[in-house]
C-alpha positions in Angstrom: 10.8 24.9 26.8 10.5 21.2 26.1 6.8 21.2 27.0 6.2 24.1 24.7 7.8 22.3 21.7 5.8 19.1 22.6 2.6 21.1 22.7 3.3 22.7 19.3 4.2 19.3 17.8 1.0 17.8 19.1 -1.0 20.8 17.7 0.6 20.4 14.3 -0.1 16.6 14.3 -3.8 17.2 15.2 -4.0 19.8 12.3 -2.4 17.4 9.9 -4.8 14.6 10.9 -7.8 16.9 10.6 -6.8 18.0 7.1 -6.2 14.4 6.0 -9.7 13.4 7.2 -11.2 16.4 5.5 -9.5 15.4 2.2 -10.7 11.8 2.5 -14.4 12.6 3.2 -15.2 13.6 -0.4 -13.5 10.4 -1.7 -15.5 8.3 0.7 -18.7 10.0 -0.5 -17.8 9.0 -4.0 -17.1 5.4 -2.7 -13.5 5.7 -3.6 -10.6 4.4 -1.5 -7.5 6.4 -0.7 -4.2 5.3 -2.2 -3.1 4.2 -5.6 -4.6 1.7 -8.0 -3.7 -1.9 -7.5 -0.2 -2.7 -8.9 -0.8 -6.4 -9.2 -4.1 -7.8 -10.6 -5.2 -11.4 -10.4 -4.0 -11.8 -14.0 -0.4 -11.2 -12.7 -0.8 -12.8 -9.3 -1.9 -16.3 -10.4 1.0 -16.9 -12.7 3.4 -15.7 -10.0 1.8 -18.2 -7.5 2.3 -20.9 -10.2 6.0 -20.0 -10.5 6.4 -20.1 -6.7 4.6 -23.4 -6.6 7.3 -24.9 -8.9 9.9 -24.1 -6.2 11.2 -20.7 -7.3 11.6 -17.8 -4.9 9.3 -14.8 -4.8 12.3 -12.7 -6.2 12.6 -15.1 -9.2 8.8 -15.1 -9.7 8.8 -11.3 -9.7 11.6 -11.1 -12.3 9.8 -13.6 -14.6 6.4 -11.9 -14.1 8.0 -8.4 -14.6 6.6 -7.3 -11.3 8.4 -5.5 -8.5 9.5 -7.8 -5.7 8.0 -5.7 -2.9 4.7 -5.3 -4.7 4.5 -9.1 -5.3 5.2 -9.9 -1.7 2.4 -7.6 -0.6 0.0 -9.0 -3.2 0.7 -12.6 -2.3 0.9 -12.4 1.5 -1.5 -9.6 2.3 -3.9 -10.0 -0.7 -4.1 -6.3 -1.3 -1.9 -5.7 -4.4 -1.6 -2.0 -3.6 1.7 -0.3 -3.7 2.7 1.6 -0.6 
């Protein structure tokens, strides 16, 4: 019984991955990336770095820059600026 449920789960996972890849192909053909637009641009990132350089925390920089703390962490330390 456990093996049957495991096999059904694996089949569902494979179908989900196949559908996801099929949905991403047209976007790739249009040279578009999956996911949302960048939340933080360089116009917002640079002032935040300046605030952090003055000795404030990322949380304080996020509040002063009116940016979400998590998004700012991602933009500063991964360089992507995309919300997850």
